[in-house]
Biopython code that builds the backbone (N, CA, C, O; Angstrom):
import numpy as np
from Bio.PDB.StructureBuilder import StructureBuilder

atoms = [
    (1, "UNK", "N", (-3.365, 156.501, 163.046)),
    (1, "UNK", "CA", (-1.947, 156.538, 162.962)),
    (1, "UNK", "C", (-1.331, 155.140, 162.987)),
    (1, "UNK", "O", (-0.358, 154.841, 162.295)),
    (2, "UNK", "N", (-1.929, 154.326, 163.795)),
    (2, "UNK", "CA", (-1.436, 152.978, 163.872)),
    (2, "UNK", "C", (-1.585, 152.256, 162.553)),
    (2, "UNK", "O", (-0.732, 151.444, 162.195)),
    (3, "UNK", "N", (-2.637, 152.532, 161.832)),
    (3, "UNK", "CA", (-2.855, 151.923, 160.514)),
    (3, "UNK", "C", (-1.780, 152.366, 159.546)),
    (3, "UNK", "O", (-1.232, 151.555, 158.800)),
    (4, "UNK", "N", (-1.489, 153.613, 159.558)),
    (4, "UNK", "CA", (-0.496, 154.103, 158.609)),
    (4, "UNK", "C", (0.893, 153.563, 158.957)),
    (4, "UNK", "O", (1.682, 153.264, 158.061)),
    (5, "UNK", "N", (1.188, 153.441, 160.223)),
    (5, "UNK", "CA", (2.491, 152.891, 160.590)),
    (5, "UNK", "C", (2.553, 151.408, 160.240)),
    (5, "UNK", "O", (3.595, 150.924, 159.798)),
    (6, "UNK", "N", (1.462, 150.687, 160.428)),
    (6, "UNK", "CA", (1.418, 149.286, 160.035)),
    (6, "UNK", "C", (1.542, 149.169, 158.526)),
    (6, "UNK", "O", (2.242, 148.298, 158.009)),
    (7, "UNK", "N", (0.859, 150.049, 157.838)),
    (7, "UNK", "CA", (0.948, 150.047, 156.366)),
    (7, "UNK", "C", (2.391, 150.319, 155.915)),
    (7, "UNK", "O", (2.914, 149.670, 155.010)),
    (8, "UNK", "N", (3.003, 151.284, 156.567)),
    (8, "UNK", "CA", (4.401, 151.593, 156.240)),
    (8, "UNK", "C", (5.311, 150.408, 156.559)),
    (8, "UNK", "O", (6.236, 150.111, 155.803)),
    (9, "UNK", "N", (5.055, 149.749, 157.650)),
    (9, "UNK", "CA", (5.862, 148.587, 158.017)),
    (9, "UNK", "C", (5.685, 147.469, 156.996)),
    (9, "UNK", "O", (6.653, 146.793, 156.646)),
    (10, "UNK", "N", (4.478, 147.269, 156.522)),
    (10, "UNK", "CA", (4.217, 146.262, 155.489)),
    (10, "UNK", "C", (4.975, 146.592, 154.207)),
    (10, "UNK", "O", (5.568, 145.717, 153.576)),
    (11, "UNK", "N", (4.943, 147.851, 153.840)),
    (11, "UNK", "CA", (5.673, 148.271, 152.644)),
    (11, "UNK", "C", (7.178, 148.060, 152.827)),
    (11, "UNK", "O", (7.871, 147.604, 151.917)),
    (12, "UNK", "N", (7.665, 148.399, 154.015)),
    (12, "UNK", "CA", (9.092, 148.223, 154.301)),
    (12, "UNK", "C", (9.432, 146.722, 154.247)),
    (12, "UNK", "O", (10.462, 146.334, 153.695)),
    (13, "UNK", "N", (8.581, 145.908, 154.809)),
    (13, "UNK", "CA", (8.808, 144.461, 154.777)),
    (13, "UNK", "C", (8.798, 143.942, 153.334)),
    (13, "UNK", "O", (9.628, 143.120, 152.945)),
    (14, "UNK", "N", (7.855, 144.436, 152.569)),
    (14, "UNK", "CA", (7.767, 144.032, 151.151)),
    (14, "UNK", "C", (9.016, 144.445, 150.387)),
    (14, "UNK", "O", (9.560, 143.655, 149.615)),
    (15, "UNK", "N", (9.465, 145.650, 150.592)),
    (15, "UNK", "CA", (10.670, 146.150, 149.933)),
    (15, "UNK", "C", (11.885, 145.334, 150.403)),
    (15, "UNK", "O", (12.779, 145.029, 149.613)),
    (16, "UNK", "N", (11.907, 144.987, 151.693)),
    (16, "UNK", "CA", (13.004, 144.185, 152.233)),
    (16, "UNK", "C", (13.055, 142.811, 151.561)),
    (16, "UNK", "O", (14.135, 142.319, 151.232)),
    (17, "UNK", "N", (11.899, 142.198, 151.359)),
    (17, "UNK", "CA", (11.842, 140.902, 150.683)),
    (17, "UNK", "C", (12.343, 141.042, 149.246)),
    (17, "UNK", "O", (13.131, 140.225, 148.771)),
    (18, "UNK", "N", (11.879, 142.077, 148.570)),
    (18, "UNK", "CA", (12.306, 142.316, 147.192)),
    (18, "UNK", "C", (13.821, 142.549, 147.138)),
    (18, "UNK", "O", (14.505, 142.028, 146.257)),
    (19, "UNK", "N", (14.324, 143.321, 148.070)),
    (19, "UNK", "CA", (15.766, 143.597, 148.111)),
    (19, "UNK", "C", (16.545, 142.302, 148.379)),
    (19, "UNK", "O", (17.599, 142.074, 147.785)),
    (20, "UNK", "N", (16.024, 141.460, 149.273)),
    (20, "UNK", "CA", (16.683, 140.186, 149.581)),
    (20, "UNK", "C", (16.707, 139.288, 148.343)),
    (20, "UNK", "O", (17.723, 138.657, 148.052)),
    (21, "UNK", "N", (15.606, 139.229, 147.627)),
    (21, "UNK", "CA", (15.545, 138.454, 146.376)),
    (21, "UNK", "C", (16.535, 138.991, 145.360)),
    (21, "UNK", "O", (17.225, 138.224, 144.689)),
    (22, "UNK", "N", (16.603, 140.309, 145.247)),
    (22, "UNK", "CA", (17.555, 140.926, 144.312)),
    (22, "UNK", "C", (18.998, 140.593, 144.695)),
    (22, "UNK", "O", (19.825, 140.308, 143.828)),
    (23, "UNK", "N", (19.296, 140.630, 145.993)),
    (23, "UNK", "CA", (20.643, 140.286, 146.441)),
    (23, "UNK", "C", (20.961, 138.821, 146.140)),
    (23, "UNK", "O", (22.076, 138.496, 145.731)),
    (24, "UNK", "N", (19.985, 137.944, 146.341)),
    (24, "UNK", "CA", (20.190, 136.530, 146.013)),
    (24, "UNK", "C", (20.450, 136.346, 144.518)),
    (24, "UNK", "O", (21.325, 135.575, 144.126)),
    (25, "UNK", "N", (19.700, 137.044, 143.702)),
    (25, "UNK", "CA", (19.895, 136.958, 142.240)),
    (25, "UNK", "C", (21.276, 137.478, 141.841)),
    (25, "UNK", "O", (21.956, 136.892, 140.999)),
    (26, "UNK", "N", (21.677, 138.592, 142.462)),
    (26, "UNK", "CA", (22.997, 139.151, 142.161)),
    (26, "UNK", "C", (24.087, 138.151, 142.546)),
    (26, "UNK", "O", (25.060, 137.982, 141.812)),
    (27, "UNK", "N", (23.929, 137.494, 143.684)),
    (27, "UNK", "CA", (24.910, 136.502, 144.124)),
    (27, "UNK", "C", (24.942, 135.319, 143.152)),
    (27, "UNK", "O", (26.022, 134.827, 142.825)),
    (28, "UNK", "N", (23.782, 134.855, 142.687)),
    (28, "UNK", "CA", (23.723, 133.766, 141.707)),
    (28, "UNK", "C", (24.407, 134.168, 140.407)),
    (28, "UNK", "O", (25.176, 133.400, 139.828)),
    (29, "UNK", "N", (24.116, 135.384, 139.960)),
    (29, "UNK", "CA", (24.747, 135.876, 138.731)),
    (29, "UNK", "C", (26.254, 135.964, 138.895)),
    (29, "UNK", "O", (27.010, 135.637, 137.980)),
    (30, "UNK", "N", (26.680, 136.406, 140.059)),
    (30, "UNK", "CA", (28.116, 136.514, 140.315)),
    (30, "UNK", "C", (28.769, 135.141, 140.251)),
    (30, "UNK", "O", (29.849, 134.988, 139.679)),
    (31, "UNK", "N", (28.112, 134.139, 140.840)),
    (31, "UNK", "CA", (28.645, 132.779, 140.782)),
    (31, "UNK", "C", (28.680, 132.271, 139.341)),
    (31, "UNK", "O", (29.654, 131.650, 138.915)),
    (32, "UNK", "N", (27.614, 132.540, 138.602)),
    (32, "UNK", "CA", (27.565, 132.102, 137.203)),
    (32, "UNK", "C", (28.636, 132.799, 136.378)),
    (32, "UNK", "O", (29.280, 132.179, 135.532)),
    (33, "UNK", "N", (28.825, 134.102, 136.630)),
    (33, "UNK", "CA", (29.865, 134.838, 135.902)),
    (33, "UNK", "C", (31.254, 134.309, 136.255)),
    (33, "UNK", "O", (32.122, 134.206, 135.388)),
    (34, "UNK", "N", (31.458, 133.980, 137.510)),
    (34, "UNK", "CA", (32.741, 133.423, 137.931)),
    (34, "UNK", "C", (32.981, 132.084, 137.254)),
    (34, "UNK", "O", (34.082, 131.814, 136.774)),
    (35, "UNK", "N", (31.951, 131.247, 137.213)),
    (35, "UNK", "CA", (32.062, 129.956, 136.532)),
    (35, "UNK", "C", (32.328, 130.154, 135.040)),
    (35, "UNK", "O", (33.160, 129.463, 134.451)),
    (36, "UNK", "N", (31.623, 131.090, 134.446)),
    (36, "UNK", "CA", (31.822, 131.383, 133.023)),
    (36, "UNK", "C", (33.237, 131.896, 132.769)),
    (36, "UNK", "O", (33.851, 131.550, 131.760)),
    (37, "UNK", "N", (33.749, 132.707, 133.665)),
    (37, "UNK", "CA", (35.108, 133.220, 133.530)),
    (37, "UNK", "C", (36.123, 132.078, 133.598)),
    (37, "UNK", "O", (37.081, 132.049, 132.826)),
    (38, "UNK", "N", (35.910, 131.137, 134.523)),
    (38, "UNK", "CA", (36.808, 129.981, 134.632)),
    (38, "UNK", "C", (36.761, 129.148, 133.356)),
    (38, "UNK", "O", (37.796, 128.729, 132.836)),
    (39, "UNK", "N", (35.548, 128.913, 132.857)),
    (39, "UNK", "CA", (35.413, 128.120, 131.628)),
    (39, "UNK", "C", (36.057, 128.826, 130.442)),
    (39, "UNK", "O", (36.694, 128.184, 129.608)),
    (40, "UNK", "N", (35.896, 130.136, 130.364)),
    (40, "UNK", "CA", (36.497, 130.861, 129.235)),
    (40, "UNK", "C", (38.017, 130.828, 129.311)),
    (40, "UNK", "O", (38.684, 130.781, 128.277)),
    (41, "UNK", "N", (38.573, 130.852, 130.512)),
    (41, "UNK", "CA", (40.026, 130.764, 130.669)),
    (41, "UNK", "C", (40.524, 129.381, 130.249)),
    (41, "UNK", "O", (41.558, 129.261, 129.593)),
    (42, "UNK", "N", (39.782, 128.341, 130.631)),
    (42, "UNK", "CA", (40.140, 126.982, 130.213)),
    (42, "UNK", "C", (40.067, 126.875, 128.690)),
    (42, "UNK", "O", (40.948, 126.293, 128.057)),
    (43, "UNK", "N", (39.020, 127.437, 128.116)),
    (43, "UNK", "CA", (38.857, 127.400, 126.659)),
    (43, "UNK", "C", (39.988, 128.146, 125.964)),
    (43, "UNK", "O", (40.491, 127.694, 124.936)),
    (44, "UNK", "N", (40.385, 129.273, 126.513)),
    (44, "UNK", "CA", (41.491, 130.034, 125.934)),
    (44, "UNK", "C", (42.780, 129.220, 125.986)),
    (44, "UNK", "O", (43.538, 129.186, 125.017)),
    (45, "UNK", "N", (43.023, 128.565, 127.118)),
    (45, "UNK", "CA", (44.216, 127.731, 127.265)),
    (45, "UNK", "C", (44.204, 126.599, 126.235)),
    (45, "UNK", "O", (45.216, 126.312, 125.596)),
    (46, "UNK", "N", (43.049, 125.971, 126.091)),
    (46, "UNK", "CA", (42.934, 124.879, 125.114)),
    (46, "UNK", "C", (43.127, 125.393, 123.688)),
    (46, "UNK", "O", (43.737, 124.716, 122.861)),
    (47, "UNK", "N", (42.614, 126.573, 123.404)),
    (47, "UNK", "CA", (42.762, 127.106, 122.046)),
    (47, "UNK", "C", (44.215, 127.438, 121.735)),
    (47, "UNK", "O", (44.672, 127.238, 120.610)),
    (48, "UNK", "N", (44.942, 127.944, 122.724)),
    (48, "UNK", "CA", (46.374, 128.224, 122.521)),
    (48, "UNK", "C", (47.113, 126.920, 122.262)),
    (48, "UNK", "O", (47.950, 126.850, 121.362)),
    (49, "UNK", "N", (46.812, 125.886, 123.042)),
    (49, "UNK", "CA", (47.449, 124.586, 122.857)),
    (49, "UNK", "C", (47.100, 124.016, 121.485)),
    (49, "UNK", "O", (47.956, 123.457, 120.799)),
    (50, "UNK", "N", (45.842, 124.162, 121.094)),
    (50, "UNK", "CA", (45.410, 123.665, 119.779)),
    (50, "UNK", "C", (46.156, 124.381, 118.659)),
    (50, "UNK", "O", (46.590, 123.752, 117.694)),
    (51, "UNK", "N", (46.306, 125.697, 118.789)),
    (51, "UNK", "CA", (47.009, 126.469, 117.761)),
    (51, "UNK", "C", (48.457, 126.002, 117.620)),
    (51, "UNK", "O", (48.958, 125.849, 116.506)),
    (52, "UNK", "N", (49.120, 125.779, 118.740)),
    (52, "UNK", "CA", (50.510, 125.310, 118.693)),
    (52, "UNK", "C", (50.592, 123.939, 118.031)),
    (52, "UNK", "O", (51.455, 123.694, 117.189)),
    (53, "UNK", "N", (49.688, 123.055, 118.420)),
    (53, "UNK", "CA", (49.681, 121.711, 117.837)),
    (53, "UNK", "C", (49.382, 121.776, 116.341)),
    (53, "UNK", "O", (50.000, 121.064, 115.548)),
    (54, "UNK", "N", (48.440, 122.625, 115.961)),
    (54, "UNK", "CA", (48.087, 122.758, 114.543)),
    (54, "UNK", "C", (49.282, 123.254, 113.736)),
    (54, "UNK", "O", (49.518, 122.777, 112.627)),
    (55, "UNK", "N", (50.037, 124.206, 114.281)),
    (55, "UNK", "CA", (51.228, 124.694, 113.583)),
    (55, "UNK", "C", (52.262, 123.585, 113.418)),
    (55, "UNK", "O", (52.860, 123.440, 112.352)),
    (56, "UNK", "N", (52.470, 122.800, 114.483)),
    (56, "UNK", "CA", (53.434, 121.694, 114.403)),
    (56, "UNK", "C", (53.009, 120.681, 113.352)),
    (56, "UNK", "O", (53.829, 120.218, 112.559)),
    (57, "UNK", "N", (51.737, 120.343, 113.348)),
    (57, "UNK", "CA", (51.231, 119.376, 112.368)),
    (57, "UNK", "C", (51.386, 119.924, 110.958)),
    (57, "UNK", "O", (51.744, 119.190, 110.036)),
    (58, "UNK", "N", (51.118, 121.212, 110.790)),
    (58, "UNK", "CA", (51.245, 121.836, 109.475)),
    (58, "UNK", "C", (52.686, 121.741, 108.977)),
    (58, "UNK", "O", (52.926, 121.392, 107.821)),
    (59, "UNK", "N", (53.637, 122.050, 109.848)),
    (59, "UNK", "CA", (55.046, 121.991, 109.461)),
    (59, "UNK", "C", (55.437, 120.555, 109.117)),
    (59, "UNK", "O", (56.134, 120.319, 108.130)),
    (60, "UNK", "N", (54.989, 119.599, 109.927)),
    (60, "UNK", "CA", (55.314, 118.193, 109.656)),
    (60, "UNK", "C", (54.729, 117.741, 108.323)),
    (60, "UNK", "O", (55.389, 117.039, 107.557)),
    (61, "UNK", "N", (53.501, 118.140, 108.049)),
    (61, "UNK", "CA", (52.862, 117.750, 106.788)),
    (61, "UNK", "C", (53.560, 118.400, 105.605)),
    (61, "UNK", "O", (53.684, 117.785, 104.546)),
    (62, "UNK", "N", (54.018, 119.641, 105.772)),
    (62, "UNK", "CA", (54.757, 120.295, 104.693)),
    (62, "UNK", "C", (56.064, 119.550, 104.419)),
    (62, "UNK", "O", (56.457, 119.382, 103.265)),
    (63, "UNK", "N", (56.741, 119.101, 105.493)),
    (63, "UNK", "CA", (57.974, 118.322, 105.310)),
    (63, "UNK", "C", (57.674, 117.011, 104.589)),
    (63, "UNK", "O", (58.391, 116.623, 103.667)),
    (64, "UNK", "N", (56.610, 116.334, 105.016)),
    (64, "UNK", "CA", (56.224, 115.089, 104.349)),
    (64, "UNK", "C", (55.907, 115.337, 102.879)),
    (64, "UNK", "O", (56.280, 114.545, 102.013)),
    (65, "UNK", "N", (55.226, 116.427, 102.607)),
    (65, "UNK", "CA", (54.849, 116.765, 101.232)),
    (65, "UNK", "C", (56.096, 117.006, 100.386)),
    (65, "UNK", "O", (56.185, 116.531, 99.254)),
    (66, "UNK", "N", (57.061, 117.747, 100.939)),
    (66, "UNK", "CA", (58.308, 117.985, 100.210)),
    (66, "UNK", "C", (59.034, 116.668, 99.948)),
    (66, "UNK", "O", (59.550, 116.433, 98.855)),
    (67, "UNK", "N", (59.063, 115.815, 100.972)),
    (67, "UNK", "CA", (59.740, 114.527, 100.839)),
    (67, "UNK", "C", (59.089, 113.700, 99.729)),
    (67, "UNK", "O", (59.784, 113.102, 98.907)),
    (68, "UNK", "N", (57.774, 113.670, 99.708)),
    (68, "UNK", "CA", (57.059, 112.899, 98.688)),
    (68, "UNK", "C", (57.311, 113.477, 97.297)),
    (68, "UNK", "O", (57.471, 112.730, 96.332)),
    (69, "UNK", "N", (57.347, 114.798, 97.194)),
    (69, "UNK", "CA", (57.629, 115.418, 95.894)),
    (69, "UNK", "C", (59.033, 115.059, 95.421)),
    (69, "UNK", "O", (59.240, 114.771, 94.242)),
    (70, "UNK", "N", (60.000, 115.077, 96.342)),
    (70, "UNK", "CA", (61.365, 114.706, 95.970)),
    (70, "UNK", "C", (61.441, 113.248, 95.541)),
    (70, "UNK", "O", (62.113, 112.915, 94.565)),
    (71, "UNK", "N", (60.747, 112.375, 96.277)),
    (71, "UNK", "CA", (60.734, 110.960, 95.895)),
    (71, "UNK", "C", (60.079, 110.770, 94.535)),
    (71, "UNK", "O", (60.558, 109.983, 93.719)),
    (72, "UNK", "N", (59.000, 111.479, 94.291)),
    (72, "UNK", "CA", (58.311, 111.374, 93.004)),
    (72, "UNK", "C", (59.204, 111.889, 91.877)),
    (72, "UNK", "O", (59.296, 111.267, 90.818)),
    (73, "UNK", "N", (59.858, 113.022, 92.106)),
    (73, "UNK", "CA", (60.760, 113.560, 91.087)),
    (73, "UNK", "C", (61.918, 112.601, 90.834)),
    (73, "UNK", "O", (62.316, 112.401, 89.687)),
    (74, "UNK", "N", (62.463, 112.003, 91.898)),
    (74, "UNK", "CA", (63.541, 111.026, 91.742)),
    (74, "UNK", "C", (63.074, 109.804, 90.959)),
    (74, "UNK", "O", (63.804, 109.284, 90.115)),
    (75, "UNK", "N", (61.866, 109.352, 91.239)),
    (75, "UNK", "CA", (61.316, 108.206, 90.509)),
    (75, "UNK", "C", (61.123, 108.506, 89.038)),
    (75, "UNK", "O", (61.427, 107.678, 88.180)),
    (76, "UNK", "N", (60.617, 109.695, 88.751)),
    (76, "UNK", "CA", (60.425, 110.087, 87.348)),
    (76, "UNK", "C", (61.776, 110.210, 86.657)),
    (76, "UNK", "O", (61.933, 109.764, 85.520)),
    (77, "UNK", "N", (62.744, 110.806, 87.326)),
    (77, "UNK", "CA", (64.085, 110.942, 86.754)),
    (77, "UNK", "C", (64.701, 109.562, 86.490)),
    (77, "UNK", "O", (65.310, 109.337, 85.444)),
    (78, "UNK", "N", (64.539, 108.661, 87.430)),
    (78, "UNK", "CA", (65.052, 107.302, 87.260)),
    (78, "UNK", "C", (64.369, 106.610, 86.077)),
    (78, "UNK", "O", (65.032, 105.940, 85.285)),
    (79, "UNK", "N", (63.063, 106.768, 85.958)),
    (79, "UNK", "CA", (62.329, 106.158, 84.848)),
    (79, "UNK", "C", (62.802, 106.723, 83.513)),
    (79, "UNK", "O", (62.959, 105.977, 82.546)),
    (80, "UNK", "N", (63.030, 108.037, 83.452)),
    (80, "UNK", "CA", (63.509, 108.662, 82.221)),
    (80, "UNK", "C", (64.902, 108.140, 81.870)),
    (80, "UNK", "O", (65.179, 107.843, 80.708)),
    (81, "UNK", "N", (65.780, 108.027, 82.873)),
    (81, "UNK", "CA", (67.125, 107.511, 82.623)),
    (81, "UNK", "C", (67.078, 106.072, 82.123)),
    (81, "UNK", "O", (67.798, 105.717, 81.190)),
    (82, "UNK", "N", (66.243, 105.246, 82.732)),
    (82, "UNK", "CA", (66.109, 103.859, 82.283)),
    (82, "UNK", "C", (65.600, 103.827, 80.849)),
    (82, "UNK", "O", (66.084, 103.041, 80.034)),
    (83, "UNK", "N", (64.635, 104.668, 80.539)),
    (83, "UNK", "CA", (64.090, 104.733, 79.176)),
    (83, "UNK", "C", (65.163, 105.167, 78.183)),
    (83, "UNK", "O", (65.252, 104.605, 77.091)),
    (84, "UNK", "N", (65.970, 106.147, 78.540)),
    (84, "UNK", "CA", (67.054, 106.609, 77.661)),
    (84, "UNK", "C", (68.071, 105.491, 77.445)),
    (84, "UNK", "O", (68.535, 105.283, 76.324)),
    (85, "UNK", "N", (68.416, 104.775, 78.506)),
    (85, "UNK", "CA", (69.375, 103.673, 78.386)),
    (85, "UNK", "C", (68.809, 102.583, 77.483)),
    (85, "UNK", "O", (69.519, 102.062, 76.623)),
    (86, "UNK", "N", (67.554, 102.237, 77.668)),
    (86, "UNK", "CA", (66.932, 101.207, 76.833)),
    (86, "UNK", "C", (66.928, 101.631, 75.368)),
    (86, "UNK", "O", (67.250, 100.831, 74.489)),
    (87, "UNK", "N", (66.567, 102.880, 75.102)),
    (87, "UNK", "CA", (66.555, 103.377, 73.719)),
    (87, "UNK", "C", (67.967, 103.358, 73.144)),
    (87, "UNK", "O", (68.157, 102.978, 71.988)),
    (88, "UNK", "N", (68.962, 103.763, 73.936)),
    (88, "UNK", "CA", (70.353, 103.767, 73.457)),
    (88, "UNK", "C", (70.821, 102.350, 73.142)),
    (88, "UNK", "O", (71.488, 102.131, 72.131)),
    (89, "UNK", "N", (70.482, 101.395, 73.989)),
    (89, "UNK", "CA", (70.890, 100.010, 73.760)),
    (89, "UNK", "C", (70.213, 99.459, 72.515)),
    (89, "UNK", "O", (70.863, 98.797, 71.706)),
    (90, "UNK", "N", (68.930, 99.716, 72.347)),
    (90, "UNK", "CA", (68.201, 99.218, 71.176)),
    (90, "UNK", "C", (68.754, 99.844, 69.902)),
    (90, "UNK", "O", (68.951, 99.148, 68.905)),
    (91, "UNK", "N", (69.004, 101.138, 69.925)),
    (91, "UNK", "CA", (69.558, 101.812, 68.743)),
    (91, "UNK", "C", (70.964, 101.287, 68.442)),
    (91, "UNK", "O", (71.327, 101.122, 67.277)),
    (92, "UNK", "N", (71.736, 101.032, 69.461)),
    (92, "UNK", "CA", (73.092, 100.534, 69.273)),
    (92, "UNK", "C", (73.071, 99.148, 68.636)),
    (92, "UNK", "O", (73.862, 98.874, 67.733)),
    (93, "UNK", "N", (72.191, 98.284, 69.085)),
    (93, "UNK", "CA", (72.105, 96.935, 68.513)),
    (93, "UNK", "C", (71.577, 96.965, 67.083)),
    (93, "UNK", "O", (72.044, 96.208, 66.232)),
    (94, "UNK", "N", (70.629, 97.817, 66.822)),
    (94, "UNK", "CA", (70.076, 97.855, 65.460)),
    (94, "UNK", "C", (71.076, 98.458, 64.477)),
    (94, "UNK", "O", (71.110, 98.046, 63.318)),
    (95, "UNK", "N", (71.877, 99.405, 64.901)),
    (95, "UNK", "CA", (72.864, 99.991, 63.982)),
    (95, "UNK", "C", (74.004, 99.016, 63.738)),
    (95, "UNK", "O", (74.585, 99.019, 62.653)),
    (96, "UNK", "N", (74.343, 98.176, 64.719)),
    (96, "UNK", "CA", (75.400, 97.176, 64.516)),
    (96, "UNK", "C", (74.951, 96.126, 63.518)),
    (96, "UNK", "O", (75.760, 95.690, 62.699)),
    (97, "UNK", "N", (73.721, 95.710, 63.548)),
    (97, "UNK", "CA", (73.264, 94.685, 62.611)),
    (97, "UNK", "C", (73.158, 95.242, 61.204)),
    (97, "UNK", "O", (73.390, 94.506, 60.244)),
    (98, "UNK", "N", (72.823, 96.491, 61.047)),
    (98, "UNK", "CA", (72.768, 97.100, 59.713)),
    (98, "UNK", "C", (74.177, 97.318, 59.190)),
    (98, "UNK", "O", (74.451, 97.027, 58.026)),
    (99, "UNK", "N", (75.084, 97.830, 60.033)),
    (99, "UNK", "CA", (76.461, 98.088, 59.621)),
    (99, "UNK", "C", (77.222, 96.782, 59.402)),
    (99, "UNK", "O", (78.103, 96.732, 58.544)),
    (100, "UNK", "N", (76.916, 95.751, 60.134)),
    (100, "UNK", "CA", (77.619, 94.472, 60.011)),
    (100, "UNK", "C", (77.452, 93.868, 58.636)),
    (100, "UNK", "O", (78.407, 93.274, 58.136)),
    (101, "UNK", "N", (76.328, 93.975, 58.004)),
    (101, "UNK", "CA", (76.096, 93.421, 56.677)),
    (101, "UNK", "C", (76.681, 94.298, 55.596)),
    (101, "UNK", "O", (76.920, 93.796, 54.497)),
    (102, "UNK", "N", (76.926, 95.560, 55.826)),
    (102, "UNK", "CA", (77.398, 96.474, 54.791)),
    (102, "UNK", "C", (78.912, 96.541, 54.736)),
    (102, "UNK", "O", (79.450, 97.199, 53.846)),
    (103, "UNK", "N", (79.613, 95.903, 55.630)),
    (103, "UNK", "CA", (81.063, 96.019, 55.692)),
    (103, "UNK", "C", (81.784, 95.025, 54.775)),
    (103, "UNK", "O", (83.015, 95.012, 54.771)),
    (104, "UNK", "N", (81.103, 94.219, 54.021)),
    (104, "UNK", "CA", (81.774, 93.276, 53.102)),
    (104, "UNK", "C", (82.322, 94.048, 51.913)),
    (104, "UNK", "O", (81.675, 94.945, 51.372)),
    (105, "UNK", "N", (83.516, 93.677, 51.528)),
    (105, "UNK", "CA", (84.152, 94.372, 50.399)),
    (105, "UNK", "C", (83.934, 93.557, 49.139)),
    (105, "UNK", "O", (83.909, 92.326, 49.165)),
    (106, "UNK", "N", (83.782, 94.254, 48.064)),
    (106, "UNK", "CA", (83.568, 93.607, 46.769)),
    (106, "UNK", "C", (84.878, 93.698, 45.995)),
    (106, "UNK", "O", (85.419, 94.776, 45.751)),
    (107, "UNK", "N", (85.367, 92.496, 45.615)),
    (107, "UNK", "CA", (86.621, 92.475, 44.849)),
    (107, "UNK", "C", (86.310, 92.797, 43.400)),
    (107, "UNK", "O", (85.251, 92.438, 42.886)),
    (108, "UNK", "N", (87.239, 93.477, 42.748)),
    (108, "UNK", "CA", (86.979, 93.804, 41.345)),
    (108, "UNK", "C", (86.967, 92.530, 40.528)),
    (108, "UNK", "O", (87.801, 91.642, 40.704)),
    (109, "UNK", "N", (86.056, 92.468, 39.682)),
    (109, "UNK", "CA", (85.958, 91.280, 38.822)),
    (109, "UNK", "C", (86.940, 91.387, 37.681)),
    (109, "UNK", "O", (87.110, 92.439, 37.066)),
    (110, "UNK", "N", (87.561, 90.300, 37.425)),
    (110, "UNK", "CA", (88.543, 90.264, 36.338)),
    (110, "UNK", "C", (87.893, 89.600, 35.135)),
    (110, "UNK", "O", (87.378, 88.484, 35.220)),
    (111, "UNK", "N", (87.925, 90.280, 34.058)),
    (111, "UNK", "CA", (87.343, 89.746, 32.807)),
    (111, "UNK", "C", (88.437, 88.997, 32.064)),
    (111, "UNK", "O", (89.533, 89.518, 31.855)),
    (112, "UNK", "N", (88.147, 87.844, 31.692)),
    (112, "UNK", "CA", (89.136, 87.036, 30.974)),
    (112, "UNK", "C", (89.424, 87.627, 29.620)),
    (112, "UNK", "O", (90.521, 87.435, 29.095)),
    (113, "UNK", "N", (88.550, 88.287, 29.075)),
    (113, "UNK", "CA", (88.763, 88.842, 27.754)),
    (113, "UNK", "C", (89.615, 90.097, 27.824)),
    (113, "UNK", "O", (90.254, 90.448, 26.832)),
    (114, "UNK", "N", (89.648, 90.756, 28.911)),
    (114, "UNK", "CA", (90.398, 91.992, 29.013)),
    (114, "UNK", "C", (91.852, 91.716, 29.336)),
    (114, "UNK", "O", (92.694, 92.472, 28.851)),
    (115, "UNK", "N", (92.174, 90.861, 29.992)),
    (115, "UNK", "CA", (93.450, 90.695, 30.445)),
    (115, "UNK", "C", (94.551, 90.050, 29.856)),
    (115, "UNK", "O", (95.632, 90.014, 30.444)),
]
sb = StructureBuilder()
sb.init_structure("model")
sb.init_model(0)
sb.init_chain("A")
sb.init_seg("    ")
for serial, (resi, resn, name, xyz) in enumerate(atoms, 1):
    if name == "N":
        sb.init_residue(resn, " ", resi, " ")
    sb.init_atom(name, np.array(xyz, "f"), 0.0, 1.0, " ", f" {name:<3s}", serial, name[0])
structure = sb.get_structure()
């Protein structure tokens, strides 16, 4: 009987050690899960901040893009206007020189024999 009770006590001790190890592992896992939860909350906070910043940057870049397009369109419009003015001035000068030579009047010639 003493052997069986000693055997039972050994088994109980063995189970107690196993249970203690399991409890230690559960506590470690709990700490790791708590740490992971804290890190995930920090990551979520950072991602929200990143999203807000990304939206602001996107809006600013869109404004810059619109501004650049307007400046480019204004530059092209200015270049076209300058080109039109140059063409108008050149055409005006060339038509004056052609018209200037054609404005002389020719007097009728008088024939001595006719008159």
